[in-house]
C-alpha positions, 0 to 999 in steps of 0.5 A, spaced: 482 258 938 481 254 945 485 256 951 490 250 950 492 252 943 493 259 945 497 256 951 501 252 946 502 258 941 504 263 946 508 258 950 504 260 956 500 256 961 492 256 961 493 258 968 496 265 966 491 266 961 486 266 966 489 270 971 491 275 965 483 275 964 481 276 971 486 282 972 483 285 966 489 285 961 483 283 956 476 283 956 473 276 958 474 271 953 468 268 950 466 261 952 463 256 948 460 250 952 464 253 958 470 253 954 474 259 953 474 261 945 480 266 943 478 270 937 483 274 933 482 280 937 484 277 944 490 274 940 492 281 938 491 283 945 495 278 948 501 280 943 500 287 945 501 284 953 507 280 951 510 286 948 509 291 954 512 285 958 518 284 954 519 292 954 519 292 962 512 294 963 509 291 970 502 287 970 500 293 974 502 298 969 499 294 963 492 294 967 493 301 968 494 302 961 488 298 958 484 301 963 486 308 960 485 305 953 478 303 955 476 310 957 478 312 950 481 318 947 481 323 953 486 319 956 491 319 950 496 323 953 497 319 959 497 313 955 503 316 950 507 318 957 507 311 959 509 309 953 515 314 952 517 313 959 518 306 958 521 307 952 526 311 955 527 306 961 528 301 955 533 305 952 537 306 958 537 298 959 539 297 952 545 302 953 547 298 960 547 291 956 551 294 951 557 297 956 556 290 959 558 286 952 564 291 951 567 289 958 565 282 957 569 282 950 575 285 953 575 280 958 574 275 953 580 278 949 584 278 955 583 270 956 584 269 949 591 273 949 593 269 955 594 275 959 590 273 965 
């Protein structure tokens, strides 16, 4: 899949995709006649990157994770720790959002009941 097609599929600029490649988020994409040609493994890697970003990982942390992953099984514990720490942060964020929703529901109910 060419970079323009990937850009459309993932709603991400071609410049962002090139940047991700440049900083080592995924291996250099194969080029055909100078044009990047993303294969299925590249797309799976991009799915992973997007998921990690959505979980709150910073790009530098994703790069670190990928470097550890590329070193192999000896880094398994460190990678697991990174994932578990991020999961804990995400849980806290979700709980905070739930509390915010409760408060907003309360305020909306006051408006609807004309008590303010």
